[in-house]
Residue, then its C-alpha position, 0 to 999 in steps of 0.5 A: m502548543k498543547v501535546p495530545y498525549k492521550a491521543i498519542g497514547k491511544n493510537i499507540a495502543v491501537f497500533f500494537i493491539s492491531l498488530a497482535v491480532l493480525s499476527g495471531v490470525v495469520f499465525f493459526a491460519a497458516s499452522y492449520a493450513p494443509g501441508d508439511p512445513l518440513q517439506s520446505y527444509y528437508g525436501d523429498a527427504v522427508d519421505q525417506m525419514s523413519t517415524a523417529q527421524y521424523e518425530a525428532a525433526r518436528h521436535r527440533w522446529g517445535l512443530d510437535q507442540p500445540v499451535y498456541k504454544q507455538y505462537f506464544q513462543w514465537v511472540d517471546r522470540s520476536l519481542h527479543g528481536e529473534m525472528g526465526m529461521s527460514l525453513k526454505y532458505r535455511e537462513p534467518a528470516s530477517r536476512v531473507i527479506h532484506d533485499f525483497v524489502g527494498n525492491t517493494l519499497f522502490l515500486g511502492i513508493v514510486s506508484y504511490i506518489l505518481i497515483f496521487i499526483s495523477a489523481i489530483v490532476v485528473a480530478v482538477c481537470c474534471v472540475l474545471y471542465e465539469g459537464r464538458w467533453l474532458d470531464t466526460l472523456l476522463s470519467e468514461t476512460g477512467t471507469i473503463l480502466f478501473y474495471l480492467p483486471a490488473f493481471w490481465v493488463g500486465l500480461l497485455l503490456i508484457l506481450i506488447f512492450n516486451v515480447n513484441l517490441g522488446w522495449l522494456p523488460g517484463s520481469g525482475a527488478y533489475d538486469p543480472g548483476e545490476a542491483g546498484n544500477w538505479g537506471s536498470r531498476a527504473e527501467h524494470i518498474v515502468l510496466p508495473v507502475i503503468v499497471m498500478l496507475i491504470s488500476h488505482v488512479w481513477y478510484y482516488a481521482y473520482m472521490i477527489r473529484n466529487k468532493l471538489l465539486d461539492e466545494t465549488r457549490k459553496d457560497y464563497v465560491l459564488l462570492a469569489k466569482m463575483k470578485g472576478l477570480g477565475r475558476l482555476k484560481i478558485v479551485l487551486s487556491h481555495c477549494l483544494r486547500n479546503v478538501a485537504p483533509t479529504i485527500f489525506s483520508v483518501m491517501a490513508i485508504g490508498v496505503n492499504h489498496i496500493v500495497g495490495g496492488t503492488y503485491v499483485v503486480e509483483a506476481v504478474f512480472a515476477y518482481p522479487g518483492l515482498g508480495n512474491l515472497a509472502v506467496e512463497s512463504a505461504k506455499y512452502h509453510d515457511y512460517n517465520v518469513l511469512m510472519l515477518v512479512v505480514l508484520l511489516t505490511g501490517a505495520v505500515v498499513i496500520a501506522a499510515g492510516l493512524a497517522a493520516q487520520a490524526v493529520s486529517a482531523r487536525l487539519d480539519k479542526r485548524m481550517k474550521t477555526e481559521g476559516g471562521t475567524a477569517w470570514t468574521k474579520t472580513n465582514g463576509h468577504l472572501p478570505s484572501 
């Protein structure tokens, strides 16, 4: 098999150029935002500083230089693996985000997997019962749930299942002192994951449903019915396989949306993840931590998009080739 070095090189170039643009935009936007970064490190002591002390502090942190010089210095340090100090936490930025990354990955990966499994199941159910009561029920319910604000749904679930019933925790990533207890971690993500499912499942299910419905109207499906194959077997064995590239594309889009949704959910449930950390870092002008969070998030989103696009294109090309060959060899009969 020929390795597409040109395509791989192009994707790598796009990846790093995108990260460079993203880092520059965020750095300049954060630098020109109102507020004083020194307030994060020195607190109220900033107001007690003399002019000389204040200027010395700005010089120490490199804040007395033009923003573009600060940015290029940050880039130079980053390329050497030095992500700088956190002004708020007073320790290396890479150490600050260590625990937060794990929490977000756990919540994000579980939500991502369940969302797309649920979306495919819902889409298939709608197709199997097209125009009937189940299709109508799922479509109407999904549309209503999709338009409910995620923060409102989160607060409602906290009120019902945490405050009133006391069944589930309404904040945090685990019970105090139980960081290594996966049971406690799983219990704490139940409500956040439910909010993620409510907010995202129908968006993807709707796209997959429509693509599957288009597929069921093609000639080979009619031929399959004439051969006696049931609708369930046709949809699962043939239609779902043929829309695989679309599903991969939808999953690529989903990385961006689900990462954003995860950050919103973290804010609602006071979940100690990258979303909360990014908000705090922007609020306190903790540039080094903010930039690291942005780079990590951007890298995941960009890489997932490029990878899914490449896989989808390859699958689509392969299926067209294999499908056409199989159709010819069977003299117009449905490929088995």
